[in-house]
VEXDOZA-990839 format. One record per residue: residue in three letters; x, y, z of N, C-alpha, C in turn; residue number from 1. Coordinates in nm, 4 decimals. Each point is the difference from the previous one (the first is absolute). Layout:
N
<pt code="ALA" n_X="X" n_Y="Y" n_Z="Z" ca_X="X" ca_Y="Y" ca_Z="Z" c_X="X" c_Y="Y" c_Z="Z" pos="NUM"/>
...
END
This chain:
111
<pt code="MET" n_X="13.2700" n_Y="14.9213" n_Z="4.3367" ca_X="-0.0394" ca_Y="-0.0889" ca_Z="0.1044" c_X="-0.0835" c_Y="-0.1110" c_Z="-0.0672" pos="1"/>
<pt code="GLU" n_X="0.0180" n_Y="-0.1189" n_Z="0.0506" ca_X="-0.0758" ca_Y="-0.1176" ca_Z="-0.0490" c_X="-0.1281" c_Y="-0.0129" c_Z="0.0845" pos="2"/>
<pt code="LEU" n_X="-0.0979" n_Y="-0.0628" n_Z="-0.0530" ca_X="-0.1273" ca_Y="-0.0313" ca_Z="0.0693" c_X="0.0361" c_Y="-0.0960" c_Z="0.1140" pos="3"/>
<pt code="PRO" n_X="-0.0370" n_Y="0.0308" n_Z="0.1250" ca_X="0.0362" ca_Y="-0.0916" ca_Z="0.1102" c_X="-0.0697" c_Y="-0.1355" c_Z="-0.0234" pos="4"/>
<pt code="ASN" n_X="0.0695" n_Y="-0.1014" n_Z="0.0312" ca_X="-0.0517" ca_Y="-0.1395" ca_Z="-0.0165" c_X="-0.0550" c_Y="-0.0289" c_Z="-0.1376" pos="5"/>
<pt code="LYS" n_X="0.0693" n_Y="0.0536" n_Z="-0.0984" ca_X="-0.0433" ca_Y="-0.0080" ca_Z="-0.1411" c_X="-0.0185" c_Y="-0.1441" c_Z="-0.0457" pos="6"/>
<pt code="SER" n_X="0.0698" n_Y="-0.0957" n_Z="0.0537" ca_X="-0.0107" ca_Y="-0.1319" ca_Z="-0.0448" c_X="-0.1327" c_Y="-0.0642" c_Z="0.0429" pos="7"/>
<pt code="ARG" n_X="-0.0711" n_Y="0.0641" n_Z="0.0896" ca_X="-0.1305" ca_Y="-0.0441" ca_Z="0.0521" c_X="-0.1152" c_Y="0.0713" c_Z="-0.0643" pos="8"/>
<pt code="SER" n_X="0.0233" n_Y="0.0850" n_Z="-0.0909" ca_X="-0.1021" ca_Y="0.0772" ca_Z="-0.0648" c_X="-0.1077" c_Y="-0.0859" c_Z="-0.0518" pos="9"/>
<pt code="HIS" n_X="-0.1237" n_Y="0.0504" n_Z="-0.0032" ca_X="-0.1172" ca_Y="-0.0748" ca_Z="-0.0306" c_X="-0.0949" c_Y="0.0836" c_Z="-0.0852" pos="10"/>
<pt code="VAL" n_X="-0.0405" n_Y="-0.0622" n_Z="-0.1127" ca_X="-0.1035" ca_Y="0.0642" ca_Z="-0.0916" c_X="-0.1147" c_Y="-0.0982" c_Z="-0.0013" pos="11"/>
<pt code="PRO" n_X="-0.1111" n_Y="0.0276" n_Z="0.0738" ca_X="-0.1179" ca_Y="-0.0857" ca_Z="-0.0129" c_X="-0.0544" c_Y="-0.0047" c_Z="-0.1396" pos="12"/>
<pt code="LEU" n_X="-0.0184" n_Y="-0.1183" n_Z="-0.0542" ca_X="-0.0484" ca_Y="-0.0096" ca_Z="-0.1362" c_X="-0.1350" c_Y="0.0698" c_Z="-0.0171" pos="13"/>
<pt code="GLU" n_X="-0.0836" n_Y="-0.0015" n_Z="0.1027" ca_X="-0.1259" ca_Y="0.0669" ca_Z="-0.0077" c_X="0.0124" c_Y="0.1504" c_Z="-0.0203" pos="14"/>
<pt code="LYS" n_X="0.1077" n_Y="0.0529" n_Z="0.0566" ca_X="0.0266" ca_Y="0.1478" ca_Z="-0.0148" c_X="0.0279" c_Y="0.0272" c_Z="-0.1495" pos="15"/>
<pt code="VAL" n_X="0.0590" n_Y="-0.0911" n_Z="-0.0700" ca_X="0.0334" ca_Y="0.0230" ca_Z="-0.1434" c_X="-0.1287" c_Y="-0.0256" c_Z="-0.0771" pos="16"/>
<pt code="THR" n_X="-0.0695" n_Y="-0.1087" n_Z="0.0180" ca_X="-0.1179" ca_Y="-0.0257" ca_Z="-0.0832" c_X="-0.1215" c_Y="0.0751" c_Z="0.0340" pos="17"/>
<pt code="ASP" n_X="-0.0243" n_Y="0.0317" n_Z="0.1283" ca_X="-0.1191" ca_Y="0.0733" ca_Z="0.0429" c_X="0.0193" c_Y="0.1489" c_Z="0.0123" pos="18"/>
<pt code="TYR" n_X="0.1230" n_Y="0.0439" n_Z="-0.0208" ca_X="0.0292" ca_Y="0.1455" ca_Z="0.0099" c_X="0.0705" c_Y="0.0524" c_Z="-0.1215" pos="19"/>
<pt code="LEU" n_X="0.1272" n_Y="-0.0398" n_Z="-0.0168" ca_X="0.0824" ca_Y="0.0532" ca_Z="-0.1057" c_X="-0.0547" c_Y="-0.0297" c_Z="-0.1435" pos="20"/>
<pt code="LEU" n_X="-0.0564" n_Y="-0.1193" n_Z="-0.0123" ca_X="-0.0532" ca_Y="-0.0409" ca_Z="-0.1234" c_X="-0.1547" c_Y="0.0027" c_Z="-0.0178" pos="21"/>
<pt code="SER" n_X="-0.0625" n_Y="0.0490" n_Z="0.1053" ca_X="-0.1497" ca_Y="0.0031" ca_Z="0.0014" c_X="-0.0500" c_Y="0.1233" c_Z="-0.0775" pos="22"/>
<pt code="GLU" n_X="-0.0786" n_Y="-0.0212" n_Z="-0.1044" ca_X="-0.0516" ca_Y="0.1063" ca_Z="-0.0835" c_X="-0.1212" c_Y="0.0656" c_Z="0.0669" pos="23"/>
<pt code="THR" n_X="-0.0457" n_Y="-0.0568" n_Z="0.1136" ca_X="-0.1178" ca_Y="0.0513" ca_Z="0.0655" c_X="0.0268" c_Y="0.0561" c_Z="0.1397" pos="24"/>
<pt code="HIS" n_X="0.1227" n_Y="-0.0216" n_Z="0.0521" ca_X="0.0334" ca_Y="0.0547" ca_Z="0.1344" c_X="0.0060" c_Y="0.1524" c_Z="-0.0022" pos="25"/>
<pt code="VAL" n_X="-0.0671" n_Y="0.0651" n_Z="0.0967" ca_X="-0.0117" ca_Y="0.1414" ca_Z="-0.0089" c_X="0.1372" c_Y="0.0725" c_Z="-0.0051" pos="26"/>
<pt code="VAL" n_X="0.0973" n_Y="-0.0442" n_Z="0.0785" ca_X="0.1351" ca_Y="0.0648" ca_Z="-0.0048" c_X="0.0859" c_Y="-0.0702" c_Z="-0.1027" pos="27"/>
<pt code="GLY" n_X="-0.0082" n_Y="-0.1353" n_Z="-0.0061" ca_X="0.0935" ca_Y="-0.0771" ca_Z="-0.0828" c_X="-0.0211" c_Y="0.0048" c_Z="-0.1529" pos="28"/>
<pt code="LYS" n_X="-0.1203" n_Y="0.0394" n_Z="-0.0482" ca_X="-0.0301" ca_Y="-0.0127" ca_Z="-0.1377" c_X="0.0914" c_Y="0.0829" c_Z="-0.0871" pos="29"/>
<pt code="SER" n_X="0.0416" n_Y="0.1112" n_Z="0.0416" ca_X="0.0975" ca_Y="0.0779" ca_Z="-0.0772" c_X="0.1324" c_Y="-0.0653" c_Z="-0.0132" pos="30"/>
<pt code="LYS" n_X="0.0361" n_Y="-0.0707" n_Z="0.1060" ca_X="0.1261" ca_Y="-0.0740" ca_Z="0.0021" c_X="-0.0121" c_Y="-0.1237" c_Z="-0.0920" pos="31"/>
<pt code="ALA" n_X="-0.1212" n_Y="-0.0560" n_Z="-0.0021" ca_X="-0.0227" ca_Y="-0.1235" ca_Z="-0.0832" c_X="0.0103" c_Y="0.0434" c_Z="-0.1460" pos="32"/>
<pt code="ILE" n_X="-0.0546" n_Y="0.1133" n_Z="-0.0410" ca_X="0.0194" ca_Y="0.0449" ca_Z="-0.1326" c_X="0.1402" c_Y="0.0088" c_Z="-0.0426" pos="33"/>
<pt code="TYR" n_X="0.0849" n_Y="0.0575" n_Z="0.0919" ca_X="0.1431" ca_Y="0.0137" ca_Z="-0.0274" c_X="0.0679" c_Y="-0.1388" c_Z="-0.0135" pos="34"/>
<pt code="PHE" n_X="-0.0111" n_Y="-0.0844" n_Z="0.1030" ca_X="0.0668" ca_Y="-0.1285" ca_Z="-0.0037" c_X="-0.0549" c_Y="-0.0912" c_Z="-0.1118" pos="35"/>
<pt code="ARG" n_X="-0.1255" n_Y="-0.0005" n_Z="-0.0203" ca_X="-0.0525" ca_Y="-0.0819" ca_Z="-0.1072" c_X="0.0439" c_Y="0.0473" c_Z="-0.1413" pos="36"/>
<pt code="SER" n_X="0.0271" n_Y="0.1278" n_Z="-0.0153" ca_X="0.0465" ca_Y="0.0503" ca_Z="-0.1255" c_X="0.1379" c_Y="-0.0539" c_Z="-0.0372" pos="37"/>
<pt code="TYR" n_X="0.0714" n_Y="-0.0540" n_Z="0.0996" ca_X="0.1330" ca_Y="-0.0600" ca_Z="-0.0247" c_X="-0.0078" c_Y="-0.1474" c_Z="-0.0013" pos="38"/>
<pt code="GLY" n_X="-0.1203" n_Y="-0.0616" n_Z="0.0026" ca_X="-0.0175" ca_Y="-0.1397" ca_Z="-0.0173" c_X="-0.0215" c_Y="-0.0821" c_Z="0.1324" pos="39"/>
<pt code="PHE" n_X="-0.0048" n_Y="0.0662" n_Z="0.1128" ca_X="-0.0294" ca_Y="-0.0722" ca_Z="0.1216" c_X="-0.1539" c_Y="-0.0264" c_Z="0.0038" pos="40"/>
<pt code="ASN" n_X="-0.0337" n_Y="-0.1192" n_Z="0.0503" ca_X="-0.1405" ca_Y="-0.0376" ca_Z="0.0086" c_X="-0.0104" c_Y="-0.1055" c_Z="0.1181" pos="41"/>
<pt code="ASP" n_X="-0.1174" n_Y="-0.0478" n_Z="0.0130" ca_X="-0.0244" ca_Y="-0.1006" ca_Z="0.1087" c_X="0.0763" c_Y="-0.1259" c_Z="-0.0193" pos="42"/>
<pt code="GLU" n_X="0.0287" n_Y="-0.0391" n_Z="-0.1200" ca_X="0.0739" ca_Y="-0.1259" ca_Z="-0.0289" c_X="0.1487" c_Y="0.0106" c_Z="0.0366" pos="43"/>
<pt code="ASN" n_X="0.0582" n_Y="0.1248" n_Z="-0.0095" ca_X="0.1462" ca_Y="0.0169" ca_Z="0.0371" c_X="0.0160" c_Y="0.0901" c_Z="0.1199" pos="44"/>
<pt code="ALA" n_X="-0.1061" n_Y="0.0058" n_Z="0.0894" ca_X="0.0139" ca_Y="0.0831" ca_Z="0.1204" c_X="0.1195" c_Y="-0.0372" c_Z="0.0823" pos="45"/>
<pt code="ASN" n_X="0.0392" n_Y="-0.1256" n_Z="-0.0008" ca_X="0.1200" ca_Y="-0.0402" ca_Z="0.0808" c_X="0.1260" c_Y="0.0670" c_Z="-0.0506" pos="46"/>
<pt code="ASP" n_X="0.0047" n_Y="0.0212" n_Z="-0.1392" ca_X="0.1202" ca_Y="0.0725" ca_Z="-0.0501" c_X="0.0042" c_Y="0.1416" c_Z="0.0527" pos="47"/>
<pt code="LEU" n_X="-0.1145" n_Y="0.0688" n_Z="0.0104" ca_X="-0.0006" ca_Y="0.1317" ca_Z="0.0529" c_X="0.0417" c_Y="-0.0032" c_Z="0.1441" pos="48"/>
<pt code="ALA" n_X="-0.0586" n_Y="-0.0938" n_Z="0.0798" ca_X="0.0338" ca_Y="-0.0106" ca_Z="0.1404" c_X="0.1549" c_Y="-0.0286" c_Z="0.0139" pos="49"/>
<pt code="ASN" n_X="0.0552" n_Y="-0.0834" n_Z="-0.0815" ca_X="0.1402" ca_Y="-0.0332" ca_Z="0.0127" c_X="0.0865" c_Y="0.1196" c_Z="-0.0417" pos="50"/>
<pt code="GLY" n_X="-0.0456" n_Y="0.0777" n_Z="-0.0933" ca_X="0.0763" ca_Y="0.1228" ca_Z="-0.0404" c_X="0.0004" c_Y="0.1030" c_Z="0.1080" pos="51"/>
<pt code="LEU" n_X="-0.1118" n_Y="0.0157" n_Z="0.0673" ca_X="-0.0083" ca_Y="0.0900" ca_Z="0.1145" c_X="0.0883" c_Y="-0.0408" c_Z="0.1135" pos="52"/>
<pt code="LEU" n_X="0.0053" n_Y="-0.1323" n_Z="0.0271" ca_X="0.0892" ca_Y="-0.0506" ca_Z="0.0997" c_X="0.1478" c_Y="0.0254" c_Z="-0.0330" pos="53"/>
<pt code="ALA" n_X="0.0291" n_Y="-0.0118" n_Z="-0.1312" ca_X="0.1404" ca_Y="0.0264" ca_Z="-0.0413" c_X="0.0380" c_Y="0.1453" c_Z="0.0315" pos="54"/>
<pt code="ILE" n_X="-0.0938" n_Y="0.0900" n_Z="-0.0155" ca_X="0.0236" ca_Y="0.1390" ca_Z="0.0296" c_X="0.0337" c_Y="0.0177" c_Z="0.1494" pos="55"/>
<pt code="ALA" n_X="-0.0856" n_Y="-0.0665" n_Z="0.0856" ca_X="0.0248" ca_Y="0.0059" ca_Z="0.1399" c_X="0.1321" c_Y="-0.0556" c_Z="0.0416" pos="56"/>
<pt code="GLN" n_X="0.0487" n_Y="-0.1008" n_Z="-0.0688" ca_X="0.1253" ca_Y="-0.0618" ca_Z="0.0349" c_X="0.1253" c_Y="0.0636" c_Z="-0.0641" pos="57"/>
<pt code="ASN" n_X="-0.0219" n_Y="0.0781" n_Z="-0.1067" ca_X="0.1189" ca_Y="0.0501" ca_Z="-0.0687" c_X="0.0110" c_Y="0.1523" c_Z="-0.0028" pos="58"/>
<pt code="ALA" n_X="-0.1041" n_Y="0.0704" n_Z="0.0217" ca_X="-0.0013" ca_Y="0.1455" ca_Z="-0.0132" c_X="0.0336" c_Y="0.0612" c_Z="0.1371" pos="59"/>
<pt code="GLN" n_X="0.0290" n_Y="0.1290" n_Z="-0.0069" ca_X="0.0269" ca_Y="0.0779" ca_Z="0.1231" c_X="-0.1237" c_Y="0.0727" c_Z="0.0396" pos="60"/>
<pt code="VAL" n_X="-0.0213" n_Y="0.0233" n_Z="0.1338" ca_X="-0.1071" ca_Y="0.0763" ca_Z="0.0478" c_X="0.0203" c_Y="0.1484" c_Z="-0.0367" pos="61"/>
<pt code="GLU" n_X="-0.1068" n_Y="0.0561" n_Z="-0.0637" ca_X="0.0082" ca_Y="0.1374" ca_Z="-0.0383" c_X="-0.0421" c_Y="0.0888" c_Z="0.1230" pos="62"/>
<pt code="SER" n_X="-0.0986" n_Y="-0.0433" n_Z="0.0723" ca_X="-0.0496" ca_Y="0.0752" ca_Z="0.1142" c_X="-0.0759" c_Y="-0.0957" c_Z="0.0923" pos="63"/>
<pt code="SER" n_X="-0.0137" n_Y="0.0460" n_Z="0.1256" ca_X="-0.0765" ca_Y="-0.0804" ca_Z="0.0998" c_X="-0.0760" c_Y="0.0981" c_Z="0.0864" pos="64"/>
<pt code="GLU" n_X="-0.1076" n_Y="-0.0551" n_Z="0.0546" ca_X="-0.0913" ca_Y="0.0825" ca_Z="0.0863" c_X="-0.0612" c_Y="-0.0829" c_Z="0.1071" pos="65"/>
<pt code="ARG" n_X="0.0135" n_Y="0.0393" n_Z="0.1203" ca_X="-0.0573" ca_Y="-0.0657" ca_Z="0.1158" c_X="-0.1436" c_Y="0.0394" c_Z="0.0193" pos="66"/>
<pt code="SER" n_X="-0.0819" n_Y="-0.0904" n_Z="0.0426" ca_X="-0.1409" ca_Y="0.0307" ca_Z="0.0337" c_X="-0.0370" c_Y="-0.0880" c_Z="0.1204" pos="67"/>
<pt code="PRO" n_X="-0.1192" n_Y="0.0214" n_Z="0.0535" ca_X="-0.0461" ca_Y="-0.0837" ca_Z="0.1083" c_X="-0.0116" c_Y="-0.1506" c_Z="-0.0372" pos="68"/>
<pt code="TYR" n_X="-0.0069" n_Y="-0.0288" n_Z="-0.1317" ca_X="-0.0225" ca_Y="-0.1359" ca_Z="-0.0470" c_X="0.1359" c_Y="-0.0667" c_Z="-0.0325" pos="69"/>
<pt code="GLY" n_X="0.1085" n_Y="0.0749" n_Z="-0.0144" ca_X="0.1282" ca_Y="-0.0560" ca_Z="-0.0332" c_X="0.0824" c_Y="0.0940" c_Z="-0.0777" pos="70"/>
<pt code="THR" n_X="0.0966" n_Y="-0.0488" n_Z="-0.0768" ca_X="0.0831" ca_Y="0.0855" ca_Z="-0.0788" c_X="-0.0185" c_Y="-0.0361" c_Z="-0.1470" pos="71"/>
<pt code="LYS" n_X="-0.0278" n_Y="0.0984" n_Z="-0.0868" ca_X="-0.0177" ca_Y="-0.0227" ca_Z="-0.1413" c_X="0.1289" c_Y="0.0379" c_Z="-0.0687" pos="72"/>
<pt code="TYR" n_X="0.0422" n_Y="-0.0806" n_Z="-0.1008" ca_X="0.1163" ca_Y="0.0194" ca_Z="-0.0761" c_X="-0.0358" c_Y="0.0146" c_Z="-0.1511" pos="73"/>
<pt code="VAL" n_X="0.0578" n_Y="0.1011" n_Z="-0.0629" ca_X="-0.0220" ca_Y="0.0178" ca_Z="-0.1427" c_X="0.1256" c_Y="-0.0422" c_Z="-0.0709" pos="74"/>
<pt code="MET" n_X="-0.0183" n_Y="-0.0768" n_Z="-0.1064" ca_X="0.1108" ca_Y="-0.0516" ca_Z="-0.0778" c_X="-0.0368" c_Y="0.0000" c_Z="-0.1446" pos="75"/>
<pt code="ASP" n_X="0.0964" n_Y="0.0485" n_Z="-0.0892" ca_X="-0.0175" ca_Y="0.0004" ca_Z="-0.1425" c_X="0.0849" c_Y="-0.1088" c_Z="-0.0645" pos="76"/>
<pt code="GLY" n_X="-0.0497" n_Y="-0.0544" n_Z="-0.1072" ca_X="0.0769" ca_Y="-0.1059" ca_Z="-0.0657" c_X="-0.0555" c_Y="-0.0314" c_Z="-0.1356" pos="77"/>
<pt code="GLU" n_X="0.0719" n_Y="-0.0747" n_Z="-0.0705" ca_X="-0.0355" ca_Y="-0.0438" ca_Z="-0.1371" c_X="-0.0750" c_Y="-0.1313" c_Z="0.0076" pos="78"/>
<pt code="LEU" n_X="-0.1049" n_Y="-0.0058" n_Z="-0.0823" ca_X="-0.0837" ca_Y="-0.1211" ca_Z="-0.0048" c_X="-0.0109" c_Y="-0.0463" c_Z="-0.1461" pos="79"/>
<pt code="GLU" n_X="0.0356" n_Y="-0.1323" n_Z="-0.0250" ca_X="-0.0089" ca_Y="-0.0475" ca_Z="-0.1340" c_X="-0.1475" c_Y="-0.0424" c_Z="-0.0203" pos="80"/>
<pt code="THR" n_X="-0.0543" n_Y="0.0329" n_Z="-0.1145" ca_X="-0.1381" ca_Y="-0.0255" ca_Z="-0.0248" c_X="-0.0137" c_Y="-0.1182" c_Z="-0.0967" pos="81"/>
<pt code="PRO" n_X="-0.1187" n_Y="-0.0615" n_Z="-0.0041" ca_X="-0.0200" ca_Y="-0.1103" ca_Z="-0.0954" c_X="0.0167" c_Y="0.0418" c_Z="-0.1524" pos="82"/>
<pt code="ASN" n_X="-0.0161" n_Y="0.1294" n_Z="-0.0255" ca_X="0.0210" ca_Y="0.0535" ca_Z="-0.1325" c_X="0.1454" c_Y="0.0181" c_Z="-0.0388" pos="83"/>
<pt code="GLY" n_X="0.0906" n_Y="-0.0248" n_Z="0.1074" ca_X="0.1455" ca_Y="0.0149" ca_Z="-0.0281" c_X="0.0513" c_Y="0.1392" c_Z="0.0355" pos="84"/>
<pt code="ASP" n_X="-0.0884" n_Y="0.0923" n_Z="0.0401" ca_X="0.0455" ca_Y="0.1326" ca_Z="0.0360" c_X="0.0503" c_Y="0.0026" c_Z="0.1422" pos="85"/>
<pt code="MET" n_X="0.0890" n_Y="0.0948" n_Z="0.0271" ca_X="0.0418" ca_Y="0.0251" ca_Z="0.1389" c_X="-0.0634" c_Y="0.1356" c_Z="0.0377" pos="86"/>
<pt code="ILE" n_X="-0.0737" n_Y="-0.0086" n_Z="0.1164" ca_X="-0.0655" ca_Y="0.1251" ca_Z="0.0439" c_X="0.0472" c_Y="0.0369" c_Z="0.1381" pos="87"/>
<pt code="GLN" n_X="-0.0029" n_Y="0.1299" n_Z="0.0313" ca_X="0.0452" ca_Y="0.0466" ca_Z="0.1275" c_X="-0.1300" c_Y="0.0086" c_Z="0.0893" pos="88"/>
<pt code="VAL" n_X="0.0113" n_Y="-0.0665" n_Z="0.1159" ca_X="-0.1121" ca_Y="-0.0127" ca_Z="0.0888" c_X="0.0437" c_Y="0.0472" c_Z="0.1390" pos="89"/>
<pt code="ARG" n_X="-0.0956" n_Y="0.0763" n_Z="0.0666" ca_X="0.0213" ca_Y="0.0329" ca_Z="0.1381" c_X="-0.0834" c_Y="-0.0933" c_Z="0.0838" pos="90"/>
<pt code="THR" n_X="0.0589" n_Y="-0.0588" n_Z="0.1001" ca_X="-0.0609" ca_Y="-0.0941" ca_Z="0.0866" c_X="-0.0029" c_Y="0.0563" c_Z="0.1438" pos="91"/>
<pt code="VAL" n_X="-0.1011" n_Y="-0.0413" n_Z="0.0794" ca_X="-0.0083" ca_Y="0.0403" ca_Z="0.1385" c_X="-0.0175" c_Y="-0.1320" c_Z="0.0806" pos="92"/>
<pt code="TRP" n_X="0.0761" n_Y="-0.0061" n_Z="0.1047" ca_X="0.0015" ca_Y="-0.1164" ca_Z="0.0932" c_X="-0.0217" c_Y="0.0497" c_Z="0.1396" pos="93"/>
<pt code="ILE" n_X="-0.0605" n_Y="-0.0800" n_Z="0.0853" ca_X="-0.0123" ca_Y="0.0335" ca_Z="0.1414" c_X="0.0489" c_Y="-0.1084" c_Z="0.0839" pos="94"/>
<pt code="ILE" n_X="0.0667" n_Y="0.0394" n_Z="0.1093" ca_X="0.0355" ca_Y="-0.0959" ca_Z="0.1056" c_X="-0.0887" c_Y="0.0492" c_Z="0.1186" pos="95"/>
<pt code="GLU" n_X="-0.1002" n_Y="-0.0750" n_Z="0.0293" ca_X="-0.0978" ca_Y="0.0382" ca_Z="0.1000" c_X="0.0643" c_Y="-0.0008" c_Z="0.1436" pos="96"/>
<pt code="THR" n_X="-0.0581" n_Y="0.0814" n_Z="0.0880" ca_X="0.0451" ca_Y="0.0019" ca_Z="0.1404" c_X="-0.0137" c_Y="-0.1464" c_Z="0.0531" pos="97"/>
<pt code="ASN" n_X="0.0936" n_Y="-0.0422" n_Z="0.0805" ca_X="0.0008" ca_Y="-0.1332" ca_Z="0.0609" c_X="0.0171" c_Y="-0.1121" c_Z="-0.1070" pos="98"/>
<pt code="ASP" n_X="0.0545" n_Y="0.0306" n_Z="-0.1199" ca_X="0.0292" ca_Y="-0.0983" ca_Z="-0.0994" c_X="0.1313" c_Y="0.0371" c_Z="-0.0644" pos="99"/>
<pt code="ASP" n_X="0.0632" n_Y="-0.0901" n_Z="-0.0697" ca_X="0.1266" ca_Y="0.0353" ca_Z="-0.0676" c_X="-0.0001" c_Y="-0.0463" c_Z="-0.1440" pos="100"/>
<pt code="THR" n_X="-0.1156" n_Y="-0.0319" n_Z="-0.0539" ca_X="-0.0061" ca_Y="-0.0480" ca_Z="-0.1355" c_X="-0.0525" c_Y="0.1100" c_Z="-0.0943" pos="101"/>
<pt code="PRO" n_X="0.0758" n_Y="0.0410" n_Z="-0.1013" ca_X="-0.0444" ca_Y="0.0987" ca_Z="-0.0960" c_X="-0.1171" c_Y="-0.0561" c_Z="-0.0803" pos="102"/>
<pt code="ARG" n_X="-0.1065" n_Y="0.0736" n_Z="-0.0114" ca_X="-0.1215" ca_Y="-0.0388" ca_Z="-0.0691" c_X="-0.0271" c_Y="0.1016" c_Z="-0.1031" pos="103"/>
<pt code="PHE" n_X="-0.0304" n_Y="-0.0472" n_Z="-0.1248" ca_X="-0.0254" ca_Y="0.0882" ca_Z="-0.1117" c_X="-0.1280" c_Y="0.0772" c_Z="0.0192" pos="104"/>
<pt code="VAL" n_X="0.0009" n_Y="0.1322" n_Z="-0.0250" ca_X="-0.1186" ca_Y="0.0852" ca_Z="0.0100" c_X="-0.0533" c_Y="0.0396" c_Z="-0.1358" pos="105"/>
<pt code="THR" n_X="0.0873" n_Y="0.0549" n_Z="-0.0882" ca_X="-0.0490" ca_Y="0.0439" ca_Z="-0.1271" c_X="0.1201" c_Y="0.0193" c_Z="-0.0972" pos="106"/>
<pt code="ALA" n_X="-0.0380" n_Y="0.0223" n_Z="-0.1269" ca_X="0.0995" ca_Y="0.0282" ca_Z="-0.1058" c_X="-0.0690" c_Y="0.0827" c_Z="-0.1041" pos="107"/>
<pt code="TYR" n_X="0.0801" n_Y="0.0889" n_Z="-0.0637" ca_X="-0.0491" ca_Y="0.0860" ca_Z="-0.1037" c_X="0.1169" c_Y="0.0549" c_Z="-0.0779" pos="108"/>
<pt code="PRO" n_X="-0.0245" n_Y="0.0616" n_Z="-0.1160" ca_X="0.1087" ca_Y="0.0451" ca_Z="-0.0855" c_X="0.0937" c_Y="0.1002" c_Z="0.0769" pos="109"/>
<pt code="ALA" n_X="0.1291" n_Y="-0.0239" n_Z="-0.0100" ca_X="0.0964" ca_Y="0.0945" ca_Z="0.0606" c_X="0.0105" c_Y="0.1196" c_Z="-0.0914" pos="110"/>
<pt code="GLU" n_X="0.0267" n_Y="0.1138" n_Z="0.0573" ca_X="0.0141" ca_Y="0.1213" ca_Z="-0.0805" c_X="0.1404" c_Y="0.0304" c_Z="-0.0268" pos="111"/>
END
């Protein structure tokens, strides 16, 4: 299954810089260590955001779960890094109740 309305997927840049790449965020700092180890940083945060969008637009949904807030979709995909490596990443997207735009929630290494 494809992500519903995948062409309208959105990754807020602040979610990348203030969460995924933040070395001080309580939850995000472990993710920052991972993504920064492959060359992602504040200067190329747009590249990370664009790579995550590419997963939303090209990968298949692995699982979905409904909640009072909307439906979350889990998608795995490959992400090209500034170091030239290809890494496997699990992404989570949400389409909130009364909305139809997929919004990025988080990403971490896929197992």
